Structures are given as C-alpha cells and as structure tokens.
N, CA, C and O of each residue as an XYZ file, in Angstrom:
980
protein
N      40.732    172.746     42.261
C      39.579    172.492     43.112
C      38.953    174.225     42.880
O      39.566    175.286     42.992
N      37.625    173.981     42.551
C      36.895    175.363     42.573
C      35.700    175.350     43.775
O      34.755    174.566     43.863
N      36.017    176.363     44.585
C      35.086    176.332     45.777
C      34.201    177.808     45.936
O      34.734    178.912     45.822
N      32.796    177.598     46.212
C      32.001    178.810     46.341
C      31.825    178.856     47.790
O      31.431    177.897     48.454
N      32.157    180.096     48.296
C      32.242    180.541     49.755
C      30.805    181.465     49.951
O      30.391    182.282     49.128
N      30.266    181.177     51.040
C      29.027    181.981     51.587
C      29.269    181.932     52.992
O      30.194    181.391     53.600
N      28.151    182.676     53.472
C      28.028    182.657     55.017
C      26.506    183.373     55.370
O      25.615    183.434     54.522
N      26.372    183.872     56.686
C      25.338    184.394     57.019
C      25.476    185.728     57.767
O      24.539    186.417     58.172
N      26.894    186.006     57.898
C      27.113    187.155     58.610
C      27.459    188.508     57.790
O      27.854    189.589     58.226
N      27.210    188.140     56.584
C      27.517    189.243     55.683
C      29.110    189.059     54.738
O      30.084    188.337     54.953
N      28.854    189.942     53.780
C      30.400    189.696     53.131
C      31.530    190.591     53.798
O      32.682    190.462     53.383
N      31.292    191.356     54.658
C      32.340    192.184     55.458
C      32.739    191.549     56.666
O      33.597    192.108     57.349
N      32.248    190.462     57.036
C      32.438    189.817     58.411
C      33.826    189.023     58.211
O      34.228    188.452     57.198
N      34.459    189.156     59.505
C      35.997    188.679     59.530
C      35.787    187.142     59.107
O      36.636    186.648     58.366
N      34.882    186.489     59.467
C      34.867    184.978     59.262
C      35.238    184.770     57.794
O      36.254    184.219     57.372
N      34.234    185.307     57.085
C      34.316    184.992     55.457
C      35.397    185.395     54.894
O      35.790    184.728     53.937
N      36.102    186.462     55.268
C      37.373    187.172     54.947
C      38.546    186.202     55.343
O      39.452    185.971     54.543
N      38.506    185.631     56.618
C      39.640    184.934     56.884
C      39.676    183.386     56.150
O      40.635    182.665     55.872
N      38.255    183.205     55.968
C      38.050    181.721     55.181
C      38.619    181.940     53.930
O      39.388    181.087     53.486
N      38.347    183.024     53.236
C      38.499    183.078     51.632
C      39.996    183.295     51.537
O      40.542    182.788     50.557
N      40.788    184.002     52.442
C      41.999    184.158     52.608
C      42.647    182.895     52.549
O      43.386    182.551     51.626
N      42.340    182.154     53.624
C      43.010    180.875     53.805
C      42.680    179.785     52.677
O      43.501    178.870     52.626
N      41.889    179.740     51.995
C      41.363    178.951     50.989
C      42.092    179.197     49.480
O      42.449    178.321     48.693
N      42.198    180.611     49.333
C      42.610    181.032     48.335
C      43.879    180.332     47.747
O      43.809    180.039     46.554
N      45.040    180.020     48.423
C      46.073    179.148     47.797
C      45.857    177.963     47.331
O      46.618    177.507     46.477
N      44.745    177.216     47.816
C      44.460    175.817     47.404
C      43.358    175.888     46.429
O      43.113    174.911     45.721
N      42.904    176.613     46.373
C      41.603    176.710     45.214
C      41.172    177.845     44.551
O      41.429    178.971     44.975
N      40.459    177.612     43.421
C      39.885    178.835     42.828
C      38.544    179.317     43.741
O      37.536    178.635     43.924
N      38.710    180.181     44.075
C      37.388    180.587     45.002
C      36.556    181.742     44.465
O      37.160    182.672     43.930
N      35.160    181.776     44.560
C      34.333    182.799     44.559
C      33.539    182.875     45.679
O      33.049    181.906     46.259
N      33.382    184.326     46.056
C      32.508    184.457     47.215
C      31.278    185.274     46.890
O      31.288    186.400     46.394
N      30.130    184.507     47.261
C      28.840    185.109     47.208
C      28.125    185.242     48.700
O      27.970    184.220     49.368
N      27.791    186.240     49.089
C      27.800    186.392     50.475
C      26.567    187.435     50.700
O      26.433    188.308     49.842
N      25.725    187.405     51.714
C      24.660    188.591     52.107
C      25.535    189.896     52.065
O      26.755    190.020     52.169
N      24.381    190.988     51.853
C      25.066    192.048     51.929
C      24.834    192.703     53.124
O      24.980    193.924     53.172
N      24.479    192.043     54.139
C      24.341    192.382     55.575
C      23.877    191.157     56.701
O      23.136    190.246     56.333
N      24.330    191.230     57.934
C      24.062    190.166     58.812
C      22.560    189.343     58.691
O      21.529    189.935     59.011
N      22.531    188.090     58.257
C      21.325    187.489     57.882
C      21.348    186.285     59.093
O      20.839    185.209     58.782
N      21.748    186.386     60.047
C      21.971    185.277     61.081
C      20.305    184.789     61.601
O      19.413    185.551     61.975
N      20.253    183.405     61.489
C      18.948    182.890     62.000
C      17.860    182.887     60.683
O      16.676    182.574     60.812
N      18.399    183.239     59.576
C      17.439    182.920     58.425
C      17.364    181.780     58.027
O      16.799    181.745     56.934
N      17.747    180.558     58.490
C      17.455    179.407     58.017
C      17.280    178.915     56.737
O      18.183    179.422     56.072
N      16.683    178.282     56.111
C      16.729    178.198     54.711
C      15.894    178.738     53.792
O      15.605    178.245     52.701
N      15.379    180.116     54.411
C      14.491    180.686     53.361
C      15.124    181.215     52.226
O      16.314    181.490     52.077
N      13.937    181.353     51.237
C      14.411    181.829     49.808
C      13.558    183.074     49.848
O      12.464    183.055     50.413
N      14.128    184.370     49.146
C      13.245    185.368     49.083
C      12.392    185.293     47.548
O      12.902    185.343     46.429
N      11.129    185.174     47.853
C      10.297    184.907     46.771
C       9.319    186.035     46.563
O       8.508    185.858     45.654
N       9.255    187.067     47.182
C       8.641    188.258     47.301
C       9.034    189.394     46.568
O       8.270    190.347     46.411
N      10.265    189.356     46.071
C      10.893    190.489     45.624
C      12.385    189.896     44.872
O      13.047    188.865     44.996
N      12.490    191.026     44.117
C      13.720    190.329     43.141
C      15.283    190.700     44.078
O      15.396    191.507     45.000
N      16.135    190.003     43.604
C      17.363    190.144     44.101
C      18.378    190.862     43.298
O      18.386    190.703     42.077
N      19.206    191.613     43.857
C      20.412    192.290     43.101
C      21.736    191.665     43.517
O      21.914    191.243     44.660
N      22.551    191.623     42.674
C      23.872    191.141     42.700
C      24.907    192.223     42.762
O      24.829    192.789     41.672
N      25.774    192.759     43.435
C      26.928    193.678     43.592
C      28.135    193.015     43.775
O      28.212    191.925     44.342
N      29.246    193.733     43.241
C      30.429    193.077     43.573
C      31.160    194.372     44.511
O      30.873    195.560     44.363
N      31.906    193.968     45.244
C      33.068    194.487     46.100
C      34.122    194.852     45.662
O      34.686    194.121     44.848
N      34.669    195.978     46.022
C      36.199    195.917     45.606
C      37.119    195.031     45.726
O      38.175    195.111     45.098
N      36.766    193.814     46.765
C      37.807    192.580     46.674
C      37.512    191.838     46.185
O      38.071    190.763     46.403
N      36.373    191.914     45.138
C      35.995    190.831     44.233
C      34.771    190.024     44.813
O      34.074    189.360     44.046
N      34.500    190.078     46.197
C      33.148    189.379     46.580
C      31.817    189.863     45.936
O      31.569    191.041     45.679
N      31.122    188.971     45.743
C      29.795    189.278     45.451
C      28.862    189.230     46.705
O      28.929    188.389     47.601
N      27.973    190.282     46.619
C      27.136    190.338     47.878
C      25.753    190.648     47.431
O      25.614    191.651     46.731
N      24.708    189.935     47.732
C      23.249    189.784     47.320
C      22.731    190.246     48.571
O      23.286    190.090     49.659
N      21.399    190.951     48.319
C      20.413    191.475     49.283
C      19.191    190.422     49.722
O      17.973    190.595     49.681
N      19.921    189.338     50.130
C      19.087    188.250     50.343
C      19.659    187.455     51.483
O      20.617    187.908     52.109
N      19.078    186.192     51.812
C      19.402    185.399     52.478
C      20.793    184.428     52.219
O      21.288    184.506     51.095
N      21.322    183.685     53.034
C      22.432    182.797     52.927
C      21.731    181.762     51.499
O      22.317    181.670     50.421
N      20.786    181.271     51.719
C      20.276    180.371     50.528
C      20.243    181.175     49.189
O      20.667    180.763     48.109
N      19.686    182.355     49.430
C      19.710    183.090     48.150
C      20.854    183.210     47.591
O      20.964    183.192     46.365
N      21.863    183.348     48.392
C      23.291    183.736     47.811
C      23.778    182.350     47.165
O      24.453    182.386     46.136
N      23.499    181.347     47.658
C      24.097    180.343     46.773
C      23.489    179.917     45.876
O      24.000    179.367     44.901
N      22.007    180.142     46.096
C      21.121    179.474     44.763
C      21.396    180.657     43.681
O      21.491    180.208     42.539
N      21.514    181.772     43.761
C      21.830    182.679     42.665
C      23.272    182.355     42.044
O      23.461    182.271     40.830
N      24.368    182.166     43.115
C      25.683    181.708     42.683
C      25.624    180.541     41.741
O      26.234    180.510     40.672
N      24.838    179.566     42.207
C      24.945    178.421     41.156
C      24.076    178.492     40.018
O      24.400    177.859     39.013
N      23.001    179.181     40.024
C      22.126    179.385     38.892
C      22.279    180.475     38.011
O      21.694    180.494     36.928
N      23.184    181.590     38.476
C      23.335    182.771     37.643
C      24.637    183.508     37.615
O      24.913    184.332     36.743
N      25.383    183.196     38.548
C      26.723    184.199     38.777
C      27.729    183.032     37.958
O      28.278    183.303     36.890
N      27.850    181.874     38.557
C      29.063    180.974     37.999
C      28.358    179.971     36.472
O      27.241    179.525     36.208
N      29.264    179.965     35.992
C      29.054    179.103     34.708
C      29.666    177.833     34.737
O      30.114    177.206     33.777
N      29.644    177.502     35.965
C      30.323    175.952     36.281
C      29.865    175.485     37.515
O      29.490    176.338     38.319
N      29.815    174.216     37.855
C      29.479    173.707     39.014
C      30.528    173.563     39.953
O      31.387    172.760     39.587
N      30.717    174.089     41.036
C      31.959    174.314     41.761
C      31.967    172.962     42.452
O      30.956    172.276     42.608
N      33.345    172.591     42.904
C      33.633    171.068     43.363
C      33.135    171.163     44.834
O      32.794    170.087     45.325
N      33.033    172.290     45.635
C      32.690    172.344     47.070
C      31.987    173.791     47.304
O      32.289    174.832     46.721
N      31.130    173.641     48.145
C      30.566    174.624     48.623
C      31.184    174.718     50.292
O      31.338    173.745     51.030
N      31.428    175.900     50.575
C      31.743    176.012     52.118
C      31.128    177.337     52.498
O      31.005    178.276     51.711
N      30.704    177.346     53.922
C      29.947    178.349     54.467
C      30.422    178.673     55.873
O      30.467    177.859     56.796
N      30.774    179.954     55.935
C      31.228    180.650     57.178
C      32.393    181.525     57.058
O      32.513    182.165     56.013
N      33.289    181.646     58.003
C      33.245    181.018     59.464
C      32.264    181.767     60.346
O      32.492    182.951     60.598
N      31.182    181.159     60.836
C      30.261    181.867     61.718
C      30.758    182.401     62.980
O      31.703    181.893     63.583
N      30.147    183.379     63.356
C      30.658    184.076     64.500
C      29.849    183.571     65.697
O      28.848    184.113     66.166
N      30.464    182.401     66.135
C      29.586    181.670     67.217
C      29.105    180.184     66.911
O      29.064    179.847     65.728
N      28.813    179.459     67.695
C      28.401    178.156     67.633
C      27.269    177.832     66.540
O      26.473    178.764     66.417
N      27.026    176.763     65.749
C      25.924    176.215     65.224
C      25.714    174.831     65.508
O      25.778    173.950     64.651
N      25.457    174.642     66.749
C      25.420    173.127     67.334
C      23.784    172.667     67.872
O      22.930    173.500     68.177
N      23.606    171.381     67.902
C      22.311    170.979     68.527
C      21.471    171.561     67.652
O      21.714    171.752     66.460
N      20.076    171.963     68.468
C      18.864    172.228     67.625
C      19.144    173.752     67.168
O      18.200    174.366     66.671
N      20.399    174.396     67.312
C      20.688    175.612     66.521
C      21.032    175.529     65.048
O      21.184    176.536     64.356
N      21.157    174.204     64.563
C      21.067    174.130     62.978
C      20.228    174.615     62.583
O      20.435    175.578     61.845
N      18.758    174.172     62.886
C      17.656    174.413     62.378
C      17.420    175.690     61.877
O      16.745    175.900     60.869
N      18.091    176.767     62.721
C      17.596    178.108     62.410
C      19.073    178.840     61.795
O      19.207    180.006     61.423
N      19.975    177.891     61.823
C      21.516    178.704     61.034
C      21.107    178.989     59.676
O      20.239    178.428     59.006
N      21.960    180.065     59.342
C      21.987    180.573     58.120
C      23.201    180.142     57.774
O      23.402    180.036     56.564
N      24.028    179.876     58.474
C      25.488    179.279     57.935
C      25.142    177.958     57.325
O      25.377    177.684     56.148
N      24.564    177.141     58.195
C      24.082    175.889     57.749
C      23.297    175.697     56.641
O      23.464    174.755     55.866
N      22.401    176.586     56.519
C      21.402    176.831     55.423
C      22.161    177.115     54.053
O      21.733    176.630     53.005
N      23.338    177.943     54.089
C      23.903    178.273     52.660
C      24.728    176.858     52.222
O      24.877    176.584     51.031
N      25.266    175.962     53.335
C      25.905    174.874     52.922
C      24.793    173.744     52.432
O      25.105    172.870     51.623
N      23.611    173.836     52.940
C      22.575    172.887     52.514
C      22.183    173.157     51.117
O      22.146    172.189     50.357
N      21.833    174.535     50.583
C      21.565    174.747     49.438
C      22.515    174.224     48.441
O      22.064    173.857     47.356
N      23.947    174.138     48.715
C      24.959    173.580     48.052
C      24.579    172.081     47.929
O      24.527    171.443     46.878
N      24.340    171.661     49.089
C      24.053    170.043     49.135
C      22.743    169.687     48.495
O      22.671    168.485     48.240
N      21.796    170.319     48.197
C      20.569    170.316     47.683
C      20.768    170.326     45.949
O      19.946    169.848     45.168
N      22.063    170.991     45.563
C      22.468    171.064     44.241
C      23.577    169.863     43.790
O      24.264    169.809     42.770
N      23.494    168.942     44.908
C      24.358    167.604     44.592
C      25.845    168.191     44.771
O      26.802    167.641     44.225
N      25.957    169.145     45.432
C      27.707    169.375     45.512
C      28.087    169.210     47.170
O      27.252    169.499     48.027
N      29.182    168.808     47.447
C      29.964    168.533     48.732
C      29.719    169.959     49.190
O      29.928    170.905     48.430
N      29.124    170.170     50.858
C      29.402    171.022     51.423
C      29.455    170.998     52.558
O      28.934    170.018     53.091
N      30.127    172.097     53.494
C      30.598    171.969     54.779
C      30.260    173.440     55.460
O      30.556    174.491     54.892
N      29.754    173.395     56.452
C      29.261    175.027     57.267
C      30.274    174.908     58.219
O      30.195    173.933     58.966
N      31.337    175.786     58.383
C      32.216    176.234     59.255
C      31.705    177.366     60.541
O      31.365    178.519     60.277
N      31.724    176.843     61.844
C      31.422    177.879     62.908
C      32.398    177.917     63.882
O      33.153    176.946     63.929
N      32.555    178.805     64.661
C      33.507    178.888     65.859
C      32.608    178.641     66.857
O      31.407    178.912     66.826
N      33.398    177.963     68.012
C      32.805    177.553     69.276
C      32.150    178.477     69.872
O      31.156    178.069     70.473
N      32.413    179.908     69.935
C      32.234    180.782     70.932
C      32.271    182.126     70.020
O      32.955    182.187     68.998
N      31.345    183.356     70.563
C      31.402    184.498     69.953
C      32.475    185.220     69.985
O      33.218    185.064     70.953
N      32.831    186.171     68.967
C      33.889    187.265     69.418
C      34.940    187.178     68.548
O      35.843    187.967     68.824
N      35.181    186.310     67.345
C      36.133    186.345     66.472
C      37.458    185.736     66.917
O      38.323    185.397     66.109
N      37.577    185.614     68.220
C      38.870    185.181     68.826
C      39.641    184.094     68.055
O      39.039    183.036     67.872
N      40.796    184.206     67.617
C      41.417    183.093     66.886
C      40.952    182.755     65.565
O      41.061    181.678     64.978
N      40.345    183.972     65.130
C      39.300    183.603     63.586
C      40.519    183.140     62.578
O      40.279    182.217     61.799
N      41.746    183.724     62.573
C      42.496    183.305     61.460
C      43.217    181.830     61.562
O      43.689    181.154     60.648
N      43.144    181.530     63.066
C      43.351    180.062     63.482
C      42.671    179.154     62.791
O      43.136    178.281     62.058
N      41.149    179.465     63.132
C      40.290    178.770     62.583
C      40.123    178.445     61.370
O      39.683    177.359     60.993
N      40.532    179.549     60.528
C      40.299    179.800     59.046
C      41.658    178.780     58.338
O      41.541    178.272     57.223
N      42.691    178.637     59.050
C      43.654    177.789     58.756
C      43.626    176.530     58.914
O      44.138    175.702     58.160
N      42.800    176.245     60.277
C      42.270    174.773     60.512
C      41.403    174.363     59.574
O      41.575    173.214     59.168
N      40.288    175.145     58.998
C      39.297    174.714     58.184
C      40.059    174.351     56.877
O      39.752    173.276     56.363
N      40.878    175.000     56.359
C      41.708    174.729     54.991
C      42.204    173.336     55.358
O      41.911    172.404     54.609
N      42.892    173.132     56.392
C      43.258    172.058     56.660
C      42.393    170.686     56.502
O      42.826    169.655     55.986
N      41.061    170.872     57.054
C      39.983    169.855     56.946
C      39.798    169.717     55.646
O      39.726    168.549     55.263
N      39.687    170.629     54.766
C      39.179    171.001     53.454
C      40.514    169.761     52.621
O      40.266    168.777     51.925
N      41.431    170.130     52.905
C      42.769    169.478     52.027
C      42.646    167.921     52.523
O      42.773    166.988     51.730
N      42.395    167.745     53.862
C      42.405    166.394     54.384
C      41.370    165.636     53.931
O      41.663    164.496     53.570
N      40.072    166.029     53.849
C      38.956    165.200     53.669
C      38.518    165.297     52.168
O      37.946    164.329     51.667
N      38.767    166.439     51.419
C      38.060    166.443     50.184
C      37.905    165.294     49.310
O      36.810    164.994     48.836
N      39.085    164.573     49.060
C      39.141    163.385     48.236
C      38.071    162.416     48.922
O      37.361    161.727     48.189
N      37.964    162.358     50.036
C      36.967    161.431     50.777
C      35.671    161.729     51.159
O      34.950    161.073     51.911
N      35.420    162.801     50.566
C      33.880    163.241     50.828
C      32.766    162.478     49.963
O      32.853    162.400     48.738
N      31.769    161.952     50.660
C      30.558    161.538     50.063
C      30.223    162.553     49.024
O      30.390    163.750     49.258
N      29.749    162.117     47.865
C      29.132    163.123     46.722
C      27.563    162.705     46.744
O      27.156    161.584     46.439
N      26.787    163.746     47.136
C      27.210    165.027     47.888
C      27.171    164.572     49.497
O      26.879    163.459     49.934
N      27.496    165.588     50.132
C      27.283    165.238     51.471
C      27.138    166.931     52.278
O      27.330    167.995     51.690
N      26.842    166.807     53.400
C      26.538    167.957     54.337
C      27.159    167.820     55.844
O      26.706    167.185     56.797
N      28.416    168.667     55.748
C      28.973    168.442     57.160
C      28.878    170.000     57.899
O      29.100    171.123     57.447
N      28.500    169.584     59.064
C      28.454    170.897     60.122
C      29.576    170.791     61.292
O      29.518    170.065     62.284
N      30.608    171.690     60.932
C      31.747    171.839     61.829
C      31.898    172.955     62.641
O      31.597    174.081     62.243
N      32.413    172.695     63.927
C      32.371    173.633     64.883
C      33.647    173.580     65.558
O      33.922    172.585     66.228
N      34.561    174.670     65.439
C      35.855    174.601     65.726
C      36.174    175.709     67.042
O      35.974    176.922     67.108
N      36.703    174.831     67.955
C      37.030    175.594     69.081
C      37.750    177.046     68.981
O      38.461    177.205     67.989
N      37.635    178.215     69.980
C      38.267    179.410     69.656
C      39.667    179.280     70.270
O      39.929    179.845     71.332
N      40.401    178.677     69.731
C      41.954    178.221     70.201
C      42.774    178.706     69.351
O      42.381    179.106     68.256
N      44.331    178.756     69.804
C      45.227    179.047     68.665
C      45.456    177.677     67.853
O      45.131    176.588     68.326
N      46.040    177.834     66.598
C      46.192    176.968     65.550
C      46.702    175.509     66.309
O      46.234    174.383     66.143
N      47.630    175.862     67.042
C      48.707    174.797     67.481
C      47.843    173.682     68.528
O      48.241    172.556     68.828
N      46.748    174.237     68.916
C      45.858    173.368     70.017
C      44.570    173.037     69.106
O      43.571    172.711     69.747
N      44.478    173.064     68.031
C      43.142    172.365     66.882
C      43.678    171.283     66.470
O      43.620    171.408     65.247
N      44.209    170.210     66.709
C      44.572    169.243     66.317
C      43.352    168.043     66.456
O      43.217    167.109     65.664
N      42.564    168.283     67.567
C      41.881    166.803     67.706
C      40.570    167.182     66.852
O      40.190    168.349     66.766
N      39.974    166.218     66.289
C      38.696    166.308     65.748
C      37.871    165.209     65.964
O      38.433    164.119     66.075
N      36.587    165.263     66.053
C      35.785    164.401     66.516
C      34.502    164.180     65.664
O      33.896    165.118     65.146
N      34.109    162.806     65.546
C      32.832    162.610     64.632
C      31.723    162.616     65.695
O      31.685    161.795     66.611
N      30.761    163.666     65.500
C      29.649    163.873     66.454
C      28.389    163.697     66.069
O      28.193    163.600     64.857
N      27.299    163.619     66.948
C      25.962    163.898     66.531
C      25.535    165.242     67.081
O      26.238    165.875     67.868
N      24.538    165.591     66.705
C      23.911    166.983     67.317
C      23.414    166.867     68.615
O      22.568    165.976     68.679
N      23.609    167.395     69.599
C      23.326    167.650     71.035
C      21.776    168.348     70.868
O      21.271    168.821     69.850
N      21.220    168.239     72.221
C      19.889    169.058     72.112
C      19.802    170.387     73.191
O      20.695    170.519     74.028
N      19.080    171.008     73.144
C      18.969    172.000     73.947
C      17.613    171.968     74.864
O      16.673    171.206     74.641
N      17.660    172.855     75.861
C      16.084    173.067     76.523
C      15.466    173.930     75.590
O      16.045    174.403     74.612
N      14.001    174.183     75.970
C      13.406    175.148     75.299
C      14.081    176.488     75.392
O      14.767    176.799     76.366
N      13.865    177.305     74.323
C      14.405    178.662     74.350
C      13.698    179.729     75.491
O      12.526    179.700     75.866
N      14.604    180.532     75.858
C      14.401    181.619     76.953
C      12.940    182.287     76.363
O      12.650    182.105     75.181
N      12.094    183.022     77.208
C      11.189    183.907     76.496
C      11.695    185.011     75.728
O      12.894    185.287     75.718
N      10.710    185.739     74.996
C      11.229    186.815     74.398
C      11.318    188.044     75.353
O      10.830    187.946     76.479
N      11.822    189.009     75.014
C      12.200    189.991     75.836
C      11.415    191.425     75.144
O      11.673    191.993     74.082
N      10.274    191.779     76.285
C       9.657    192.711     75.820
C      10.358    194.176     76.296
O      11.022    194.337     77.321
N      10.070    195.088     75.393
C      10.846    196.264     75.258
C       9.614    197.383     74.675
O       8.554    196.921     74.254
N       9.825    198.663     74.690
C       9.161    199.577     74.052
C       9.796    200.396     73.018
O      10.933    200.819     73.228
N       9.177    200.671     71.904
C       9.843    201.479     71.065
C       9.790    203.012     71.106
O       9.199    203.435     72.099
N      10.315    204.050     70.178
C      10.213    205.320     70.999
C       8.707    205.965     71.011
O       8.397    207.048     71.507
N       7.999    205.196     70.460
C       6.418    205.787     70.535
C       5.593    205.010     71.597
O       4.369    205.079     71.700
N       6.275    204.390     72.239
C       5.784    203.654     73.540
C       4.790    202.428     73.089
O       3.827    202.111     73.787
N       5.083    201.833     71.976
C       4.636    200.566     71.493
C       5.333    199.523     72.008
O       6.521    199.707     72.273
N       4.684    198.147     72.262
C       5.322    196.991     72.576
C       6.321    196.483     71.430
O       5.912    196.389     70.273
N       7.313    196.239     71.689
C       8.437    195.266     70.769
C       8.960    194.141     71.513
O       8.790    194.016     72.726
N       9.559    193.370     70.829
C       9.877    191.909     70.950
C      11.163    191.657     70.347
O      11.364    191.893     69.156
N      12.303    191.046     71.350
C      13.321    190.674     71.027
C      13.249    189.163     71.250
O      12.866    188.710     72.329
N      13.641    188.330     70.159
C      13.588    187.047     70.503
C      14.620    186.484     71.637
O      15.752    186.915     71.418
N      14.559    185.756     72.633
C      15.320    185.520     74.004
C      16.512    184.557     73.452
O      16.553    184.153     72.290
N      17.358    184.287     74.330
C      18.472    183.609     74.176
C      17.900    182.027     74.132
O      16.879    181.601     74.672
N      18.922    181.258     73.284
C      18.592    179.746     73.450
C      18.593    179.098     74.634
O      19.363    179.558     75.477
N      17.998    178.236     74.909
C      17.875    177.246     76.044
C      19.222    176.989     76.318
O      20.137    177.298     75.553
N      19.405    176.248     77.743
C      20.736    175.700     78.052
C      20.808    174.436     77.599
O      19.780    173.834     77.290
N      22.235    173.780     77.487
C      22.086    172.222     76.789
C      21.429    171.486     77.557
O      21.495    171.605     78.780
N      20.617    170.519     76.894
C      19.888    169.481     77.720
C      20.708    168.069     77.266
O      20.852    167.161     78.085
N      21.141    167.985     76.122
C      21.989    166.643     75.719
C      23.288    167.146     75.462
O      23.541    167.670     74.377
N      24.073    167.045     76.291
C      25.521    167.586     75.538
C      26.789    166.406     76.262
O      27.936    166.724     76.574
N      26.256    165.228     76.374
C      26.903    164.035     76.792
C      27.775    163.635     75.516
O      27.615    163.810     74.309
N      28.679    163.077     76.221
C      29.958    162.435     75.219
C      29.226    161.809     73.927
O      28.223    161.096     73.958
N      30.062    162.298     72.588
C      29.537    161.999     71.353
C      28.769    163.135     70.752
O      28.534    163.196     69.545
N      28.357    164.098     71.684
C      27.542    165.124     71.036
C      28.546    166.286     70.459
O      29.748    166.074     70.623
N      28.187    167.400     69.849
C      29.032    168.349     69.041
C      29.344    169.201     70.553
O      30.495    169.491     70.881
N      28.366    169.480     71.241
C      28.623    170.270     72.401
C      29.793    169.686     73.142
O      30.770    170.374     73.437
N      29.682    168.373     73.449
C      30.880    167.929     74.270
C      32.122    168.045     73.675
O      33.092    168.398     74.347
N      32.232    167.736     72.235
C      33.560    167.724     71.674
C      34.250    169.103     71.645
O      35.447    169.200     71.914
N      33.387    170.320     71.273
C      33.930    171.571     71.494
C      34.315    171.981     72.869
O      35.273    172.744     72.990
N      33.639    171.536     73.978
C      33.806    171.942     75.339
C      35.108    171.400     75.987
O      35.706    171.795     76.988
N      35.416    170.236     75.009
C      36.637    169.545     75.418
C      37.790    169.717     74.344
O      38.669    168.863     74.235
N      37.749    170.915     73.514
C      38.618    171.431     72.841
C      38.809    170.619     71.288
O      39.775    170.752     70.537
N      37.960    170.013     71.126
C      37.868    169.076     69.859
C      37.049    169.936     68.886
O      36.123    170.659     69.255
N      37.404    169.821     67.791
C      36.617    170.427     66.662
C      35.567    169.029     66.233
O      35.946    167.868     66.074
N      34.303    169.510     66.123
C      33.340    168.486     66.007
C      33.039    168.447     64.377
O      33.227    169.448     63.686
N      32.673    167.503     63.963
C      32.234    167.239     62.703
C      30.901    166.498     62.528
O      30.998    165.274     62.617
N      29.615    167.020     62.286
C      28.491    166.193     62.169
C      28.111    166.209     60.790
O      28.070    167.216     60.083
N      27.799    164.887     60.401
C      27.212    164.903     59.119
C      25.924    165.026     59.176
O      25.371    164.384     60.069
N      25.097    165.838     58.295
C      23.676    165.955     58.148
C      22.897    165.514     57.147
O      23.306    165.335     56.000
N      21.732    165.316     57.535
C      20.783    164.903     56.223
C      19.787    165.672     56.329
O      19.581    166.297     57.370
N      18.749    165.783     54.932
C      17.744    166.477     54.811
C      16.397    165.806     55.276
O      15.433    166.455     55.682
N      16.437    164.482     55.176
C      15.194    163.915     55.411
C      14.604    163.897     56.750
O      15.107    163.228     57.652
N      13.531    164.625     56.914
C      12.902    165.016     58.303
C      11.969    163.876     58.896
O      11.413    163.914     59.994
N      11.908    162.890     57.991
C      10.557    161.902     58.162
C      11.043    161.151     59.593
O      12.100    160.619     59.934
N       9.830    161.360     60.218
C       9.961    160.629     61.703
C       9.504    159.170     61.503
O       8.384    158.760     61.808
N      10.577    158.362     60.911
C      10.225    156.831     60.515
C       9.577    155.918     61.745
O       8.741    155.061     61.459
N       9.892    156.080     62.799
C       9.376    155.244     63.712
C       8.090    155.089     63.976
O       7.535    154.110     64.474
N       7.428    156.557     63.458
C       6.031    156.677     63.840
C       5.066    156.453     62.473
O       3.850    156.639     62.485
N       5.784    156.049     61.375
C       4.959    155.607     59.999
C       4.135    154.778     60.177
O       2.987    154.900     59.748
N       4.638    153.551     60.989
C       3.663    152.466     60.832
C       2.259    152.749     61.770
O       1.101    152.497     61.437
N       2.662    153.259     62.848
C       1.377    153.516     63.600
C       0.545    154.592     62.951
O      -0.682    154.555     63.036
N       1.100    155.432     62.386
C       0.268    156.449     61.525
C      -0.342    155.578     60.464
O      -1.506    155.816     60.140
N       0.221    154.733     59.966
C      -0.571    153.806     58.742
C      -1.814    153.131     59.285
O      -2.929    153.112     58.766
N      -1.371    152.505     60.574
C      -2.547    151.720     61.001
C      -3.698    152.660     61.601
O      -4.835    152.187     61.599
N      -3.518    153.871     62.083
C      -4.561    154.935     62.455
C      -5.312    155.337     61.125
O      -6.522    155.559     61.119
N      -4.524    155.416     60.006
C      -5.202    155.887     58.806
C      -6.013    154.669     58.032
O      -6.862    154.901     57.171
N      -5.616    153.276     58.478
C      -6.229    152.148     57.686
C      -7.788    152.052     58.049
O      -8.494    151.196     57.516
C-alpha cells in the first residue's frame, strides 16, 4: 500500500509525526504538509502566488501553502504515481459537525477524494495532543481494517477520543451534528491603537443527539462519518424550477 499523508497543523505537528510513524510499518508513505499551521484554511488553493516545496531532514516535504495545495502539488508534481490512500491528520482537536466546512484537515482529504483516491481525515476529539500515539495506533488499525472495503473513491471524517489505546475499541458510523451560531469576534487593539479582530470560538452543540459525531465521541466512541461533495439542496430544486417557469 502507498499512502500520501498531509494535515493542516504543519509538518512539525505531533499529530502528523505520530501518524506517519504508525503507518510506516504497513505502507510506503510520503508526507507532504504545510510549512506552518493552516487550521481553518478549508479547501482554499493558492492562486495568487507560486508555491515552493522543500524537504525536511526527516524526509517530509513541506509547502508554503494550504492543505489543499499540499495534496494537489503532491499528486500532480511530487509523486510519479497515484497513491492508494490519502490520509490527513491527526488534527489537534475535533472536526465535527459544521466544523468540517472550515477544516483544513478535512480539506486535505477532500483534495485526494477529488482526484479519485480513497481519503480519510483523522482528528482527536479534544485539543492538547493527549494520547496522540494511541490515536495514531488506532488510526492504523482502522486503515488496516477497512482499506480493502473502502468504496473507490470515498471521503471519511474520523474523530478519535483522547483516550488510551486499550479504550479505543468502539467505533460508530455517524452523521454530522450541528452547532449553534459562532460566538462574536473578539475586538482588541494592535500596538498602534488600531482595532483588530480575532475570530471567536465556535458555537455550542445544537444537534448532538444519538447518531451524531458529537454524541459518539462524547461517549468514548470513534466516529466515522462518510462525506460527500454535492452541496445541492435537492429538496428546493422543484420549488425553484416552478418559480423560474
């Protein structure tokens, strides 16, 4: 198996290093990741400037761009073959519910999916990297367990509780939950007295009932949510067509 690994926390992040170490015994791996933290970059591509690719001492490639840039460049320039799997993460903190729209971790996997490759985004259920080696070992178990059965292509969003490996046995198929509206921006002043704004924290859970990713992780289960790209609001199509007639 040949696996391309990326993330949004940057090539120095504990999550991607733990994931690469865990997957190396079962696959030929190549890591192409951002040169710095690009959390929240979503599916953006850098179209206003050229990108550079450099190689670190540990063999990882790093790019001065977004997670989507990294996978795009890897698949069209760095690699001379099509990998069997694209894996993103492990992210520092969860990517559940509405957060998946903003997530650079999910975006890196999405780019692989758009190239027709089975792709999985891995995140931890809480911030702080606690039990990251256990999460990486669990991620390897999931790859080994499901790789042969993965639809071609597919896009999975996986959130792993921050727990010891021995407690990471339960896995649930889930749907995305929902959050309330985000908190307001945080206003501050720069050193010159000008107004600056920090994006506020995400809203509290609105739909975290049984069957959601929020519910699974809160109850100690790893959530696996299959994602799709089609954003068409199909239930409104007929009404729109009538209005345009």
